[in-house]
C-alpha positions as MATLAB code, in Angstrom:
seq = 'MLKNSVVVGALIFTFVFVALGLFVPEKLGEISSYILFTFIGEYFGWFYMLVAFFFVITCLYVAFSKYGKIRLGKDTDRPEFSTFSWIAMLYSCGLAISLFFWGVAEPVLMYLEPPFGEGGTKESAEIAMQYTFFHWGLHSWGTYAIIGLILAYFQYRKNSPPLINHTLQPILGKRSFGPIGKFINILAIFATISGLSTSLGLGVNQMGAGLEYEYGIANNTTNNIILILILTAMFIASASTGIERGIKWLSNINIIIALTIMIAIFLLGPTRNIIEIIVTSTGDYINNFIGMSFHLEPFLNDYSWQASWDFFYWGWAISFGVFVGLFFARISKGRTIKEFIIGAMLVPTIATMIWYATIGGSALYNIVNLGNTELANRILENMNTALFYFLDLFPASPILILMTFISLVIFFVTSADSSVFVLAMYSEESMEPTNKSKIMWGIVIAGVAIALLLTGGLTPLQTLSAVAGLPFSIVIVAMSIYFFKSLREEQAILQSQQEVTKYSEVELKEKSS';
ca = [
     -63.832  -27.093  -67.836;
     -62.232  -28.894  -64.901;
     -59.363  -30.035  -67.085;
     -58.636  -26.566  -68.507;
     -58.894  -24.713  -65.209;
     -56.598  -27.193  -63.427;
     -53.997  -27.152  -66.206;
     -54.001  -23.354  -66.449;
     -53.857  -22.995  -62.667;
     -50.932  -25.437  -62.420;
     -49.024  -23.634  -65.183;
     -49.580  -20.234  -63.530;
     -48.494  -21.661  -60.177;
     -45.344  -23.094  -61.773;
     -44.431  -19.993  -63.766;
     -44.737  -17.804  -60.662;
     -42.074  -19.863  -58.928;
     -39.952  -19.987  -62.079;
     -40.132  -16.185  -62.272;
     -38.963  -15.975  -58.667;
     -36.112  -18.336  -59.532;
     -35.201  -16.229  -62.564;
     -35.303  -12.776  -61.031;
     -34.742  -13.266  -57.299;
     -33.099  -16.696  -56.869;
     -31.398  -15.672  -53.620;
     -34.703  -14.557  -52.117;
     -36.400  -17.763  -53.244;
     -33.573  -19.717  -51.641;
     -33.932  -17.787  -48.382;
     -37.701  -18.293  -48.259;
     -37.561  -22.018  -49.050;
     -34.719  -22.597  -46.568;
     -36.586  -20.700  -43.846;
     -39.759  -22.747  -44.401;
     -37.909  -26.091  -44.337;
     -35.247  -25.482  -41.697;
     -37.076  -23.125  -39.360;
     -40.832  -23.406  -39.804;
     -41.110  -27.131  -40.549;
     -37.947  -28.058  -38.637;
     -39.100  -26.471  -35.410;
     -42.860  -26.845  -35.587;
     -43.781  -29.735  -37.898;
     -40.783  -32.069  -37.902;
     -42.593  -34.363  -35.467;
     -45.548  -34.492  -37.860;
     -43.360  -35.538  -40.808;
     -41.838  -38.325  -38.709;
     -45.217  -39.641  -37.527;
     -46.813  -39.444  -40.967;
     -43.959  -41.303  -42.699;
     -44.137  -44.082  -40.080;
     -47.937  -44.190  -40.407;
     -47.619  -44.845  -44.148;
     -45.256  -47.790  -43.559;
     -47.484  -49.381  -40.914;
     -50.594  -48.847  -43.049;
     -48.986  -50.582  -46.039;
     -47.819  -53.554  -43.970;
     -51.164  -53.910  -42.218;
     -53.355  -53.916  -45.341;
     -50.941  -56.262  -47.155;
     -50.889  -58.966  -44.496;
     -54.436  -58.593  -43.171;
     -57.681  -60.002  -44.546;
     -57.688  -57.106  -47.026;
     -54.537  -58.333  -48.761;
     -56.467  -60.664  -51.068;
     -58.593  -57.845  -52.522;
     -57.698  -57.303  -56.168;
     -57.027  -53.862  -57.653;
     -59.757  -54.234  -60.227;
     -62.464  -56.770  -60.842;
     -61.984  -60.193  -59.283;
     -61.428  -61.560  -62.788;
     -58.774  -58.961  -63.736;
     -55.160  -60.093  -64.054;
     -51.905  -58.065  -64.252;
     -51.156  -56.274  -67.502;
     -47.363  -56.649  -67.181;
     -45.036  -59.465  -66.132;
     -43.714  -59.274  -62.563;
     -40.176  -58.435  -63.742;
     -41.312  -55.613  -66.054;
     -43.726  -54.315  -63.415;
     -41.049  -54.094  -60.703;
     -38.538  -52.671  -63.208;
     -40.949  -49.840  -64.059;
     -41.771  -49.239  -60.378;
     -38.080  -49.013  -59.546;
     -37.117  -46.815  -62.501;
     -39.956  -44.410  -61.747;
     -39.398  -44.317  -57.977;
     -35.628  -43.817  -57.823;
     -34.243  -42.784  -61.212;
     -30.870  -41.012  -61.066;
     -30.929  -40.694  -57.258;
     -29.508  -44.212  -57.196;
     -26.247  -42.935  -58.676;
     -26.209  -39.348  -57.394;
     -26.591  -40.302  -53.722;
     -25.162  -43.834  -53.897;
     -21.652  -42.653  -53.059;
     -22.355  -39.213  -51.616;
     -24.904  -39.834  -48.843;
     -23.068  -42.517  -46.831;
     -19.843  -40.476  -46.967;
     -21.530  -37.193  -46.023;
     -23.204  -38.813  -43.009;
     -19.947  -40.541  -42.084;
     -18.334  -37.108  -41.889;
     -21.328  -35.513  -40.138;
     -23.496  -38.162  -38.417;
     -26.787  -37.375  -36.649;
     -25.060  -37.994  -33.314;
     -21.572  -38.813  -32.072;
     -18.232  -37.864  -33.582;
     -17.764  -37.821  -37.353;
     -14.968  -39.502  -39.259;
     -14.841  -42.648  -37.105;
     -15.622  -46.336  -37.683;
     -18.709  -45.930  -35.504;
     -19.962  -43.040  -37.642;
     -19.429  -45.198  -40.757;
     -21.863  -47.783  -39.364;
     -24.329  -45.046  -38.389;
     -24.028  -43.597  -41.912;
     -25.030  -46.899  -43.526;
     -27.853  -47.395  -41.017;
     -29.337  -43.984  -41.791;
     -28.835  -44.420  -45.535;
     -30.995  -47.549  -45.310;
     -33.470  -45.547  -43.233;
     -33.781  -42.750  -45.801;
     -34.032  -44.968  -48.881;
     -35.878  -47.923  -47.357;
     -39.387  -48.574  -46.103;
     -40.306  -44.962  -45.333;
     -39.684  -43.639  -48.856;
     -41.123  -46.639  -50.679;
     -44.009  -46.849  -48.201;
     -44.965  -43.258  -49.040;
     -44.992  -44.024  -52.768;
     -46.846  -47.299  -52.180;
     -49.674  -45.923  -50.023;
     -50.494  -43.214  -52.564;
     -50.332  -45.670  -55.451;
     -52.404  -48.274  -53.595;
     -55.219  -45.876  -52.708;
     -55.379  -44.428  -56.222;
     -55.310  -47.904  -57.823;
     -58.002  -49.184  -55.470;
     -60.465  -46.390  -56.223;
     -59.510  -46.243  -59.887;
     -59.916  -49.942  -60.688;
     -62.178  -51.177  -57.890;
     -64.556  -48.202  -57.636;
     -64.241  -46.818  -61.197;
     -63.067  -43.370  -60.074;
     -61.059  -41.094  -62.418;
     -57.262  -41.040  -61.848;
     -57.450  -37.850  -59.778;
     -56.608  -37.296  -56.125;
     -59.621  -35.102  -55.392;
     -62.023  -37.938  -56.266;
     -60.616  -40.078  -53.433;
     -61.651  -37.330  -50.986;
     -65.282  -37.086  -52.095;
     -66.730  -38.877  -49.010;
     -64.817  -36.476  -46.734;
     -65.149  -33.190  -48.635;
     -68.444  -33.910  -50.396;
     -69.171  -31.552  -53.297;
     -66.209  -29.424  -52.237;
     -63.887  -32.103  -53.657;
     -65.045  -30.943  -57.127;
     -64.959  -27.243  -56.276;
     -62.099  -24.829  -55.573;
     -60.587  -27.063  -52.845;
     -60.507  -30.117  -55.116;
     -59.122  -28.107  -58.013;
     -56.416  -26.626  -55.784;
     -55.385  -30.132  -54.671;
     -55.082  -31.174  -58.330;
     -53.123  -28.024  -59.149;
     -50.695  -28.768  -56.309;
     -50.314  -32.336  -57.580;
     -49.335  -31.133  -61.062;
     -47.021  -28.454  -59.606;
     -45.300  -31.016  -57.400;
     -44.695  -33.254  -60.415;
     -43.396  -30.426  -62.618;
     -41.095  -29.009  -59.952;
     -39.829  -32.442  -58.933;
     -39.054  -33.534  -62.470;
     -37.608  -30.160  -63.503;
     -35.188  -30.135  -60.587;
     -34.302  -33.788  -61.250;
     -33.609  -32.942  -64.892;
     -31.468  -29.942  -63.958;
     -29.513  -31.728  -61.210;
     -29.125  -34.832  -63.395;
     -27.730  -32.744  -66.238;
     -25.313  -31.099  -63.788;
     -23.968  -34.523  -62.831;
     -23.844  -35.808  -66.409;
     -22.110  -32.606  -67.565;
     -19.548  -32.830  -64.765;
     -18.976  -36.504  -65.567;
     -18.508  -35.863  -69.293;
     -15.913  -33.196  -68.513;
     -14.169  -35.380  -65.912;
     -13.972  -38.479  -68.114;
     -14.007  -37.242  -71.716;
     -12.913  -33.596  -71.505;
     -16.224  -32.207  -72.848;
     -16.641  -28.715  -71.385;
     -19.201  -28.545  -68.583;
     -20.701  -25.193  -69.513;
     -24.177  -23.732  -69.782;
     -24.442  -24.207  -73.549;
     -23.584  -27.898  -73.396;
     -25.918  -28.431  -70.442;
     -28.809  -26.864  -72.368;
     -28.011  -29.093  -75.358;
     -28.022  -32.074  -73.002;
     -31.427  -31.050  -71.595;
     -32.862  -30.751  -75.104;
     -31.492  -34.179  -76.114;
     -32.892  -35.828  -72.976;
     -36.229  -34.057  -73.467;
     -36.504  -35.310  -77.046;
     -35.709  -38.825  -75.820;
     -38.269  -38.944  -73.022;
     -40.995  -37.331  -75.150;
     -40.340  -39.920  -77.877;
     -40.434  -42.718  -75.305;
     -43.646  -41.430  -73.712;
     -45.268  -41.127  -77.138;
     -44.796  -44.857  -77.787;
     -46.858  -45.730  -74.715;
     -46.146  -47.719  -71.554;
     -46.192  -51.108  -73.278;
     -43.257  -50.210  -75.520;
     -40.963  -47.319  -74.534;
     -41.265  -47.203  -70.752;
     -41.456  -50.972  -70.234;
     -38.545  -51.945  -72.471;
     -36.262  -49.126  -71.302;
     -36.963  -50.042  -67.674;
     -36.165  -53.700  -68.339;
     -32.895  -52.814  -70.077;
     -31.837  -50.372  -67.399;
     -32.430  -52.715  -64.481;
     -30.142  -55.228  -66.194;
     -27.446  -52.554  -66.738;
     -27.696  -51.319  -63.124;
     -27.485  -54.892  -61.812;
     -24.402  -55.496  -63.980;
     -22.704  -52.379  -62.570;
     -23.528  -53.377  -58.997;
     -22.329  -56.966  -59.468;
     -19.109  -55.708  -61.087;
     -18.359  -53.415  -58.129;
     -19.255  -56.222  -55.739;
     -16.797  -58.599  -57.418;
     -14.025  -56.085  -58.207;
     -14.278  -54.272  -54.874;
     -13.941  -55.404  -51.258;
     -16.372  -58.331  -51.666;
     -16.069  -59.740  -48.145;
     -16.433  -56.299  -46.585;
     -19.491  -55.535  -48.724;
     -21.171  -58.731  -47.496;
     -20.351  -57.745  -43.916;
     -21.725  -54.250  -44.520;
     -24.983  -55.695  -45.900;
     -25.371  -58.005  -42.890;
     -24.350  -55.450  -40.234;
     -26.269  -52.504  -41.696;
     -29.416  -54.585  -42.177;
     -29.217  -55.649  -38.533;
     -28.665  -52.045  -37.388;
     -31.562  -50.865  -39.542;
     -33.981  -53.475  -38.196;
     -32.784  -53.108  -34.607;
     -33.062  -49.303  -34.596;
     -36.019  -48.929  -36.943;
     -38.520  -47.752  -34.315;
     -35.997  -45.453  -32.641;
     -35.027  -43.764  -35.910;
     -38.684  -43.464  -36.953;
     -39.511  -41.461  -33.812;
     -36.164  -39.745  -33.242;
     -36.312  -36.005  -32.531;
     -34.151  -33.628  -30.505;
     -36.509  -31.942  -27.978;
     -33.641  -30.689  -25.799;
     -31.760  -29.002  -28.641;
     -32.690  -25.811  -30.465;
     -30.945  -26.843  -33.677;
     -32.858  -29.096  -36.061;
     -30.603  -28.362  -39.036;
     -29.332  -31.965  -39.437;
     -32.778  -33.544  -39.341;
     -34.259  -30.797  -41.511;
     -31.521  -31.402  -44.112;
     -32.013  -35.168  -44.104;
     -35.055  -36.750  -42.400;
     -37.577  -33.924  -42.838;
     -36.360  -33.138  -46.358;
     -36.603  -36.759  -47.470;
     -40.079  -37.324  -46.065;
     -41.383  -34.078  -47.540;
     -39.759  -34.853  -50.895;
     -41.121  -38.434  -50.881;
     -44.667  -37.212  -50.166;
     -44.502  -34.468  -52.795;
     -42.807  -36.596  -55.454;
     -44.969  -39.547  -54.415;
     -48.030  -37.845  -55.881;
     -46.677  -38.461  -59.389;
     -44.981  -41.775  -58.514;
     -48.188  -43.066  -56.903;
     -50.240  -42.173  -59.971;
     -47.820  -44.108  -62.183;
     -47.704  -47.029  -59.751;
     -51.502  -47.154  -59.928;
     -51.529  -46.968  -63.730;
     -49.379  -50.101  -64.172;
     -50.802  -52.193  -61.296;
     -54.289  -53.139  -62.432;
     -55.073  -56.758  -61.608;
     -52.611  -57.090  -58.713;
     -53.868  -57.972  -55.243;
     -53.185  -55.507  -52.427;
     -50.634  -57.929  -50.960;
     -48.851  -58.301  -54.304;
     -48.809  -54.542  -54.742;
     -47.226  -53.801  -51.345;
     -44.619  -56.557  -51.739;
     -43.702  -55.350  -55.240;
     -43.937  -51.593  -54.620;
     -42.457  -51.385  -51.102;
     -40.681  -54.503  -49.826;
     -38.813  -55.655  -52.953;
     -37.548  -52.136  -53.876;
     -36.454  -51.567  -50.262;
     -34.351  -54.741  -50.210;
     -32.874  -53.976  -53.654;
     -32.015  -50.407  -52.617;
     -30.343  -51.567  -49.415;
     -28.131  -53.982  -51.371;
     -27.275  -51.231  -53.881;
     -26.289  -48.677  -51.227;
     -24.345  -51.268  -49.227;
     -22.403  -52.166  -52.377;
     -21.776  -48.672  -53.779;
     -21.793  -46.580  -50.605;
     -20.183  -49.338  -48.533;
     -17.311  -49.622  -51.031;
     -16.825  -45.850  -50.879;
     -16.676  -45.915  -47.072;
     -14.260  -48.864  -47.180;
     -11.912  -46.830  -49.380;
     -12.003  -43.932  -46.933;
     -12.067  -45.741  -43.567;
     -10.005  -48.873  -44.289;
      -7.704  -47.682  -47.089;
      -7.351  -44.062  -45.957;
      -8.466  -42.553  -49.285;
      -9.341  -39.091  -47.951;
      -9.327  -37.732  -51.504;
     -12.684  -39.425  -52.143;
     -14.190  -37.666  -49.117;
     -12.709  -34.349  -50.271;
     -14.141  -34.837  -53.765;
     -17.627  -35.337  -52.330;
     -17.326  -32.242  -50.169;
     -16.013  -30.150  -53.077;
     -18.249  -31.382  -55.891;
     -20.742  -34.215  -55.515;
     -21.307  -34.229  -59.276;
     -17.866  -35.704  -59.988;
     -17.536  -37.878  -56.859;
     -19.252  -40.887  -58.491;
     -16.865  -40.876  -61.451;
     -13.777  -40.508  -59.250;
     -15.072  -43.462  -57.217;
     -15.564  -45.608  -60.332;
     -12.027  -44.731  -61.452;
     -10.733  -46.666  -58.437;
     -11.838  -49.974  -59.975;
     -10.298  -52.109  -62.735;
     -12.051  -51.686  -66.094;
     -13.251  -48.250  -64.909;
     -13.762  -46.875  -68.474;
     -16.328  -49.623  -69.128;
     -18.015  -49.054  -65.757;
     -18.205  -45.299  -66.354;
     -19.609  -45.755  -69.868;
     -22.252  -48.140  -68.541;
     -23.045  -45.650  -65.782;
     -23.599  -42.862  -68.319;
     -25.926  -45.102  -70.321;
     -27.803  -46.084  -67.165;
     -28.076  -42.456  -66.017;
     -29.608  -41.453  -69.338;
     -32.057  -44.371  -69.410;
     -32.989  -43.925  -65.734;
     -33.788  -40.302  -66.351;
     -35.698  -41.005  -69.553;
     -37.842  -43.700  -67.890;
     -38.564  -41.462  -64.911;
     -39.309  -38.455  -67.101;
     -41.499  -40.241  -69.634;
     -43.564  -41.767  -66.824;
     -43.901  -38.249  -65.340;
     -45.018  -36.799  -68.656;
     -47.453  -39.685  -69.087;
     -48.926  -39.006  -65.631;
     -49.194  -35.246  -66.239;
     -50.989  -35.855  -69.516;
     -53.212  -38.475  -67.884;
     -54.010  -36.115  -65.020;
     -54.764  -33.109  -67.197;
     -56.926  -35.107  -69.651;
     -58.498  -37.331  -66.959;
     -57.759  -40.262  -69.241;
     -55.847  -43.526  -68.808;
     -54.556  -43.199  -72.370;
     -53.699  -39.510  -72.900;
     -52.884  -38.071  -76.298;
     -49.342  -37.463  -77.546;
     -50.228  -33.770  -77.860;
     -50.497  -33.475  -74.070;
     -47.296  -35.472  -73.512;
     -45.338  -33.201  -75.868;
     -46.771  -30.080  -74.231;
     -45.771  -31.184  -70.730;
     -42.327  -32.296  -71.941;
     -41.684  -28.827  -73.364;
     -42.886  -27.180  -70.133;
     -40.552  -29.310  -68.005;
     -37.565  -28.663  -70.291;
     -38.262  -24.929  -70.275;
     -38.514  -24.802  -66.489;
     -35.281  -26.796  -66.090;
     -33.359  -24.549  -68.505;
     -34.646  -21.366  -66.891;
     -33.708  -22.481  -63.393;
     -30.360  -23.922  -64.535;
     -29.407  -20.510  -65.947;
     -30.169  -18.719  -62.675;
     -29.203  -21.263  -60.038;
     -32.802  -21.661  -58.860;
     -32.873  -25.471  -58.991;
     -32.059  -26.165  -55.352;
     -34.597  -23.657  -53.919;
     -37.341  -25.184  -56.085;
     -36.321  -28.663  -54.919;
     -36.563  -27.468  -51.319;
     -39.995  -25.977  -51.999;
     -41.069  -29.324  -53.454;
     -40.147  -30.930  -50.142;
     -42.101  -28.230  -48.317;
     -45.148  -29.057  -50.473;
     -45.132  -32.426  -48.723;
     -46.682  -30.804  -45.637;
     -50.127  -30.010  -47.087;
     -50.042  -33.180  -49.198;
     -49.356  -35.311  -46.137;
     -52.665  -34.115  -44.666;
     -54.417  -34.994  -47.937;
     -52.882  -38.491  -47.965;
     -53.860  -39.130  -44.334;
     -57.451  -38.150  -45.244;
     -57.281  -40.482  -48.273;
     -56.045  -43.291  -45.992;
     -58.948  -42.823  -43.563;
     -61.524  -43.118  -46.337;
     -59.555  -46.028  -47.856;
     -59.910  -48.005  -44.614;
     -63.582  -47.102  -44.396;
     -64.158  -48.338  -47.939;
     -62.194  -51.552  -47.305;
     -64.324  -52.353  -44.253;
     -67.535  -51.707  -46.163;
     -66.397  -53.900  -49.060;
     -65.270  -56.674  -46.725;
     -68.682  -56.633  -45.003;
     -70.450  -56.924  -48.375;
     -68.185  -59.784  -49.488;
     -68.736  -61.583  -46.179;
     -72.515  -61.268  -46.425;
     -72.385  -62.562  -50.019;
     -70.323  -65.551  -48.897;
     -72.820  -66.287  -46.105;
     -75.729  -66.131  -48.569;
     -73.894  -68.447  -50.960;
     -73.043  -70.846  -48.146;
     -76.654  -70.827  -46.907;
     -77.935  -71.506  -50.431;
     -75.559  -74.435  -50.830;
     -76.686  -75.932  -47.503;
     -80.348  -75.448  -48.415;
     -79.772  -77.089  -51.805;
     -78.105  -80.098  -50.171;
     -81.007  -80.484  -47.700;
     -83.570  -80.436  -50.525;
     -81.631  -82.959  -52.599;
     -81.314  -85.301  -49.599;
];
């Protein structure tokens, strides 16, 4: 009954917003923009900043404290996947096509309009890279990691079902299984559907624009729908083969392709400058980490910049992190807490910083050092084609662009099939959901993406997904409180067991002597 009511409730919730996107997309856009830029921007921006920092500190503390040795599972359990495959799946699920879509665009946009100071200067270029690291570094990955860690801990250590409401049982009591718990589960499914649907729609927009730019294939609605259907068939097929085959092997292949693209740009581009950007931007990021984490504008009435960037990213990471965390938990059985945090937060952060310094840093070098204002204009006019114009600046660009298309497709498929797997797992309350559920959720996501693509409702739904991070952030803080309580209780039990064992050994030695 729980399964059916949650699934039906999530579908109704989703279709209501799809209907708004179909029939009144402008109104939906106005409402979502008002909530994010006015309501959250003015009244809860401080909360988003504190919560995102809290997640980072929590992850670092539990990893490098006495709790870090606790295994996500029985003490005898060992990891199901190799470290390389595990990190490849974490990375593919957590970032997907954002790596390419924002790799060139974000640093340039913030160079032109920085959070403070004058835009279009060498100083604003350094600030742009610093804030790009900030948005895609520890705060985003820490949000994913804390959700995944808590779910994995209760799932494998305490034998709880893979559902968020079960982690709140000590706080909510029986209410965690009643209407409140069901509503939390409904929101989790809605957040996943809306996040993946908007990613599919926006990804198809970029792929369609790129195909027209490079190969002359018309970027029209019909072709975009065909592209959505092809991608949907691919990620449903991949999800149906299970994690051990489709998701794992595609993730491994795609990490290798993405690394090849990055190394090629590093070698063919301004290599020395890229190294300097990595060193300088890393130093700026570390040096200003605390300041950026707590930065607000109390003496200004305009929070539009922070609402568009900081608040949006933290809300999106929390909302999208519900699905990402569930997948992180699913593939992390047997890891220690320390291993999990290093693999799910620290390693992806470092890899992402190197990627953005290479791709985004090269783009800024072309604009600032070489005076290529056309690249900046392309980003302002159409971000969907900016990446391909940027790649055209390099030798062997046709090969780089072809590899990028392949990587975009695989990144989306791996992200989508992990989403479908999680939705099916969540709705069936099973670690190994049936293919019937995976196919059903794949069709739902494709239908939502097509409907919103036809009406221009993708961006408002994406904004609403970021807004959903506000109630979820409260849920995750509550989960964290109980997580710490449970860790302390477990540590006390383990310590008492060790003392009993030690006492028995001493007593045995005394008797034998």
